[in-house]
GULO-687822 format. One record per residue: y, x, z of N, C-alpha, C, O, CB in turn. Coordinates in pm, whole numbers, plus 50000, padded with zeros to 5 digits. Atoms other than C-alpha are relative to their C-alpha. Last residue first. Glycine has a CB too. Example, Ala and Ser with C-alpha at 12.3 -4.5 7.8 and 13.67 -1.06 7.14 Angstrom:
2
498814991849994498945136750714501094992350073502204997450090500465004149858/498815008950000495505123050780501205009050000501185019450066500034990150125/
END
This chain:
173
499265003049877424590812218330499124995550113499614992550222501024989549973/499794987749923422350828118068500654997150134500375004050233500865009849920/501284995849943421050795217933500165012150090499445013550189499015003149890/500275008649885424620782517887498665003550066498515001850187499994985249957/499114995849893425430812017659499734991950127499774997450237501454998549957/500514987349949422400804617443500835004650121500295009350220500025010849889/501275003249934423450768317400499425012550065498945012050178498994994149900/499725007249874427050778517327498734996450078498724996850201500784987349971/499454991949892425840805217079500304992250128499944997050236501255006649953/501044995849905423630782616865500585007150123500045005650233499025009349931/500725011649945426290763116673499045004050112498904996850211499234992749889/499015008449933428680792316616499344987950067499744983850176501074995249899/499674993049874425740815016532500984991750082500854990850204500605013949970/501145001149908424500789916275500305006650134499985001050239498765006449937/500085014049960427940787316114498854997750098499004990750198499834991049877/498915002649906428340825016112499954985650050500164983250169501365002849933/500314993349874424880829815954501094997350104500794994750221499855015149978/501115006749934425540803815685499705006250136499514999050234498755000449912/499615013649962428980817115590498894993150081499154987750188500344991749876/499084999149887427900853615591500414986350052500474984250173501235007749960/500794995449884424910846315367500905000550124500514995550230499385014149973/500845011349959427140826315131499145003650121499014995650214499104995549884/499125009749935429740854215120499194988050050499434983150160501104995349903/499664994549869427000879515045500894990550079500714988850199500695013549984/501205001349917425720857314763500255005550141499824999450239498815007349935/500195014249969429220853914619498784997850090498834989850184499844991949870/498965003949906429830891414646499824985450041499904982150159501415002249940/500314993149874426540900514480500964995450109500574992650222500075015449982/501005008249931427270873814216499525006550130499094999550222498814997549908/499415011949937430490892114126498984991550076499284986450184500674991549894/499885010950096428550924514067500684988250071500594987050193498594995949942/500685012949987429150952614308500274990949882501324991349819500434993150128/501244998649922429990990014316499244986850018498124986950068500335005750135/501244998550076432510991314031498715000850079497695004850023500105011749920/500384985849998435820998114206498615002449940498175013949929500035005250144/498994991750065437170964214097499575014749995499715021349892501344998850072/500255001450143433980946314201500925009449923500495016449831500204985249953/501334994050021434240959714557499584998849853498895007649801498964993150091/499854985550008437990952014545498665006949976498615017149906500645005450129/499434996950131437290915614466500135015049982499865020349874501374993149983/501015003150101435020913314769500485003249860499765009349782499624985450008/501024989449997437510931314992498944997749894498515007149827499355000850139/499394988150059440280907414884499005011649998498935019049899501265004050078/499955002550144438050877714962500575012249927500045016449824500864987449968/501384999450049437270891915306499954997749849499215004549778499124989550073/500404985850003440990898615369498585001649946498315010849870500115006250141/499254993750110441920863015273499615014749986499445019849875501534998750023/500635004250126439140850315500500715006149879500065010549784500014984649988/501274992850011440460871215791499274996249871498695004849805499114997150122/499694986050030443980858115734498735008349982498645016749892500865006150112/499504999550137442740822115716500325014349958500025018349846501254991249985/501125000850093440700827716032500435000449854499765006749771499224987550025/500524986550012443770838616226498855000449898498715010049823499525005250138/498934991650055445340804816156499525014449979499685019949870501224999950094/499755002650142442140784916205501045009549940500815015049832500454985649982/498554999150013441110800316538500364999049852500245008849777500555013550063/499344999749869437580794516668501524999249990502184993650077499615012550075/500545011149921435790783916348500644999250139500684988450199498495001550014/499405012650045438080806916147499524988150086500304979250118499654997449853/498635000149950437000837216350500674986849965501354980750048500815011949943/500085001849855433370828716277501394999650062501664991250147499155011250064/500365014149976434130824115909499934997450149500414987150196498654996549931/498865008750029435960857515894499694985250028500534978250084500425001649854/498934997349904433240877716067501144990149981501624984150077500515014549985/500505005249872430500861815858501075001650107501344992350183498705007250042/499885014650009432630868115547499444993550127499994983550173499264994749875/498615004149979433090904115658500234985249978501174979650036500895007849909/499444996349870429420912115714501384993950020501634987250120500075015250012/500705007749897427960892915418500595002950138500764993750218498495003349999/499605014150005430640906115185499314992050109499934983750173499694994049862/498605001349957430140942315291500414985450005500994980950104500935007849905/499984998349854426360939115266501424998950055501634993150162499405013450039/499094989849950426660925414913499985000450153500234990350219501424997549949/498615004249994423600905214822500865011250058500355020750117500154987250083/500045014549974422370920314602499244997050127498135001850147499354992649882/498665005649987423530956214545500014985350041501054980150081500735001649870/499745011350090420320975214603501364993650028501924995050137498894989550014/500655012249956420551008314792500344988549906501374989049838500424996550145/501275002250069421461039114591499294987250046498354982849981499105011850021/500865006349900425141041614676498724996449927498764990749818500694987250066/501265006250040426711066114436499234994950121498615002650193499155009949922/501024996849901430311076014462498764992049965498834982049894500484997050146/500154985649987432881078214188499065004150112498905016050139501345006250022/501234998849922432561042014080499665014850014498705019849955498824992249931/499814996649859436211041713974498735001250083498835004150202500864989950061/498854992849948435631025513631499965001550152499544992350221501294993049958/499585006849877432271015813485501085008650063500895020650084498794997750098/498555001849987432071028813128500404991450120501254982650107500544993849875/499194988150028428331024313082501474996450018501834984650019499735005449855/498945001450100426360997513256500665013549974500715022150061501044989750046/500515006450122423000998613435501044998549890500684995649776499474986550035/501314994750035423471022113732499474994149869498564999749808499014997250111/499864986850060427231016413753498665006349965498615016349894500755009150093/499505000050138426620979213804500055013749935499705015049817501374994149998/498535000650002424430983314113500495001349856499805006949770500615011350089/499224987650009420730976714073501504997549997501964986949955499605007849877/499075001550112419040945014202500895012349993501565015550091500854987150015/499334987250024415950949914419500874998849875500384999949763498975011649985/499285000850128414870916014547500855012549984501885014250050500894987249993/500745007850099412220914114818500664999449863500014995949764499804986250052/501404995450000413370941015061499204993149890498254998849837499344997350137/500104987750080416980933814962498585005749998498225012849904500955010550052/499895003650141416680898315094499805012249911499095011649811501364993549970/501245007050038415440911115429500024996349853499034998349782499804987450087/501104990450005418260936315459498694993749957497944999649880499825006750133/499824992250122420870910115373498885010149983498375012049872501365007150002/500255008350117419480886915641500135007949869499245007249784500974988349998/501195008549992419220912215920499724993149868498814996949795500164989650109/501194991749977421580941615879498724992050011497634997650000500195008050124/500074987550075424540924315718498665007250015498045011049916501105009250044/499895002450144424180888115828499785012949921499035013149823501384994149966/501245006750045422890897016175500044997849850499035000049782499824986550073/501104990349991425710922116228498694993949951497945000349877499845004950145/499784989950103428380898016105498865010149998498385014049891501355007150023/500415005850128426940869616315500185010149886499385010349793500804987349970/501445002650001427100890716629499534994549866498534999249811499634990350110/500714987350017430570904116554498494998149994497815004749915500355009550114/499594993450124432050869716495499245013049977498665015049870501505002850003/500575007350114430050851516764500355007149869499505008449781500514985449998/501464999049993430820877717031499364993249878498484999049814499474993550130/500394986350034434480881016928498485001549999497935008049910500625009950100/499734997850142435050843416924499525013949958498895015449853501514998349969/501025007450076433370839417262500175002149850499195004049778500074985050034/501324993949984435510867317410498934992849919498164999249848499605000150147/500584995250124438830855217266498585005650011498005009649909500875010449945/499685008050118440450833217530499195004149877498784995649799501485001149970/500455013849983438820847417841500204991649874499364983349839500734993550116/501455000950005439210883317722499514985650010498644981549933499395008250111/500225012849931442910881417646498524996749992498084988849908500884988549938/498725005249953444150915817541499844987250082500484985650186500914997349882/499554991949887440720931717516501274994450063501454994650185500245014549956/500945002149890439360903617299500415008050124500275003250236498585003849957/499815013649949442440904217078499124997450121499564991950222499714989649890/498755000149923442210942017048500314986250056500804985050169501155004749912/500204993149873438560939716945501245000150087501164998050208499565014349975/500855008749918439270913716677499775006350138499854999450240498654997549929/499195011549958442150934416542499214990950091499704986550194500514992249878/499064995149899439950965616538500874988650052501084987450173500895011349943/500804998049877437190946916354500905004950113500745000550227498855010049975/500385013249947439690934516096499235001250131499484993850226499174992449897/498805005849941441190969416052499694986250060500194982850168501104998949895/499834993549870437730983715995501214994250074501194992350195500165015249984/500935006049906437230958115718500115006050140499994998950240498595001649950/499385012049946440340970215538499124993250105499624987550201500314990349887/499324997749872438801004815500500594987550063500744987050185501095010049980/500754992349901436171003215223500645000850138499935002950236499805013649949/501455000850012437050979114948499255006450115498145002450148499575006349871/500495013449969440640973415052498484999450001497884992650084500564989949901/499765002849858441411010815061499424986450038498704985350138501515000550031/500944991249929439781016714721500154997850150499164996950222500255015049963/501325006350011441670986314592498935008650067497995003350126499634997649853/500045012049915444971000114720498614993750000498094989950104501044989749954/500064995449862444311034214565499954988450099499244989050199501215008950030/501324993849975443471018614229499875004350145498855001750209499795012049907/500965011049986446560996414244498605005450028497874999950112499994991349872/499715006549872448741027014309499024988550025498514986950136501464994850003/500454991949888447071046614027500234993350135499364994050223500695013449998/498874999549906447481019413767499555007150127498775001650204500544985650032/498755000550076445251021013457501255000650088502345003550039500044987349917/499714987850075442011032813610501304999849924501685010049866498915002649907/499984987249927440720999313722500325011549906499965011549789498645002450070/498644998049951441670967613534500155013650069501255019050080500394988750097/499214993750107438400970413341501475001650037502215008749968499894991849874/500144985549996436570963613669500815007049892501235018449911498555003849986/499384994449880437900928113700499985015349996500995021750020499284995050127/498625004849993437250914913350500735006050119501925009250110500034984750008/499174992150093434140936813321501474995950008502365004450002499494998349855/499934986249953432560921513634500955008249912501835015149963498605006450001/499055000149888433430886313520500175014250055501295018450086499514990450112/498695003550056431720892313184501065000350111502145006050092499974986149932/499414988150062428790910213349501404997349946502275005949955499105005149888/499784990049896428030881413584500685012449943501635017650001498665003850066/498855004549925428450856213301500385010350108501555013550126499724986250063/
END
């Protein structure tokens, strides 16, 4: 099932140059735009957006470098281009395991945390996270289940951070 979904998405690559360039941008650069937007919001109105920015960035970092890193220490799953032939657009070689997706865990944590504070903005961040996940499959660096697992890690970590942060913040005061 994982390979069937992967092939259905990845086989679209290489046939439309504009779509390929967009997916490369979405897979690797769109996330920077989200972080910049979050930072600009926090700078513009610190009182209103500071808690959201702290929880969003904090949960994203924990999801990506904490939880995902721990899972990868115990489960080494190769990237699609290492085990399949004819993978399109995978023109760079990341050697770290693919499960769960670090990009998905980071940006889904970011998006879920933003959503918990601001539904409207959160929908845009979630749409971008989904688009990034699909783009990571499109360019051939992740399996669909990598993205789903990364999204689940991001969701759980963001929800926990959202629940724990107010208690932690009150301890500091």
